[in-house]
C-alpha positions in Angstrom: 14.5 -35.0 5.4 12.7 -31.8 6.3 14.5 -29.8 3.6 13.4 -32.3 1.0 9.8 -32.1 2.2 10.0 -28.3 2.2 11.1 -28.2 -1.4 8.3 -30.6 -2.3 5.7 -28.4 -0.7 7.2 -25.3 -2.5 6.7 -27.2 -5.9 3.2 -28.1 -4.8 2.4 -24.6 -3.8 3.7 -23.2 -7.1 1.6 -25.8 -9.1 -1.5 -24.8 -7.1 -1.2 -21.1 -8.2 0.2 -19.6 -5.0 -1.9 -21.3 -2.4 0.1 -21.3 0.9 -0.7 -24.1 3.3 0.7 -24.3 6.9 1.5 -27.6 8.5 3.4 -29.1 11.4 5.6 -32.2 11.6 6.4 -33.4 15.2 7.9 -30.4 17.0 8.5 -28.5 13.9 6.0 -26.0 12.5 6.1 -24.9 9.0 4.0 -22.2 7.7 3.5 -19.1 5.6 2.2 -16.7 8.2 4.2 -14.0 6.9 1.3 -12.0 5.3 3.4 -11.5 2.2 2.4 -8.5 0.0 3.6 -7.2 -3.3 3.2 -3.5 -3.9 3.9 -1.7 -7.2 5.9 1.5 -7.2 7.1 3.9 -10.0 10.5 2.2 -9.8 9.5 -1.5 -9.4 8.1 -3.5 -6.5 8.2 -3.6 -2.8 7.5 -6.8 -0.9 6.6 -6.8 2.7 6.6 -9.8 5.0 5.7 -10.0 8.7 8.3 -12.2 10.4 8.1 -11.3 14.1 10.3 -13.2 16.5 13.0 -13.8 14.0 16.6 -12.4 14.1 17.9 -11.0 10.8 20.5 -13.8 10.7 17.7 -16.4 10.9 16.2 -15.2 7.5 17.3 -16.6 4.2 16.3 -14.4 1.3 16.8 -15.4 -2.4 15.7 -14.2 -5.8 15.8 -16.8 -8.6 14.1 -16.9 -11.9 11.6 -14.2 -11.1 10.7 -15.7 -7.7 11.5 -14.2 -4.4 11.8 -16.8 -1.7 11.9 -16.2 2.1 12.8 -18.8 4.6 13.3 -18.2 8.2 14.1 -20.6 11.1 14.1 -19.8 14.8 15.0 -22.4 17.5 14.7 -22.0 21.3 16.0 -24.3 23.8 15.4 -23.9 27.5 15.6 -25.9 30.7 13.1 -25.9 33.7 11.9 -28.1 36.4 14.4 -30.8 35.5 13.3 -31.0 31.8 14.8 -29.8 28.6 12.5 -28.0 26.1 13.0 -27.4 22.5 10.8 -25.3 20.2 11.3 -24.5 16.5 9.5 -22.1 14.3 10.0 -22.1 10.4 8.4 -20.0 7.7 8.8 -20.5 4.1 7.1 -18.2 1.5 7.6 -17.2 -2.0 6.0 -14.8 -4.6 6.5 -14.3 -8.3 7.6 -10.9 -9.2 6.6 -9.6 -12.7 9.0 -7.7 -14.9 12.7 -7.6 -15.3 14.1 -7.1 -11.9 17.5 -5.5 -11.6 19.1 -8.2 -9.3 22.1 -6.2 -8.5 20.0 -3.4 -7.0 17.6 -5.4 -4.8 17.7 -4.1 -1.2 16.3 -5.7 1.9 15.6 -4.2 5.4 14.4 -6.0 8.3 13.0 -3.7 11.3 10.5 -4.4 14.1 9.6 -7.9 12.7 8.9 -6.6 9.1 11.0 -7.6 6.2 10.9 -5.0 3.4 12.5 -6.0 0.0 12.8 -3.4 -2.8 12.9 -4.8 -6.3 13.8 -2.3 -9.0 12.6 -3.2 -12.5 14.3 -2.2 -15.7 12.6 0.5 -17.8 9.3 2.3 -16.8 6.5 0.4 -15.0 3.9 0.1 -17.8 0.3 -0.7 -17.1 -0.1 -3.6 -19.7 -3.5 -4.4 -18.4 -6.6 -4.1 -20.4 -9.8 -2.9 -18.7 -12.7 -5.1 -19.4 -16.2 -3.8 -19.2 -18.8 -5.7 -17.4 -22.2 -5.9 -18.9 
């Protein structure tokens, strides 16, 4: 049920032009507190995401149809004073990457709570933008 809701929110987020809401359902917290950034380099792009508190194995990273998606899930169970406690944290974020990414050469590194994804792009990085003068 939660996976279906997460997919629905991903679709809504894409249709809203990248707005990234956070929400909670019961004991589950879903959010996009990853401070996702996209930086341009000479070879392509670098995406940085803040994911403190997650283990590398808890992060699911995918690239599909020009969109880099990051999902992470961390669950903690503990007992104390005769009670059982369970806490979950989930993060889901995505970003559209411009250009023709060379999928086979994508690299990802996770250190000190920061995920770094290197996305090389075919050909040279051209600045196709057109400067507009402001009157």
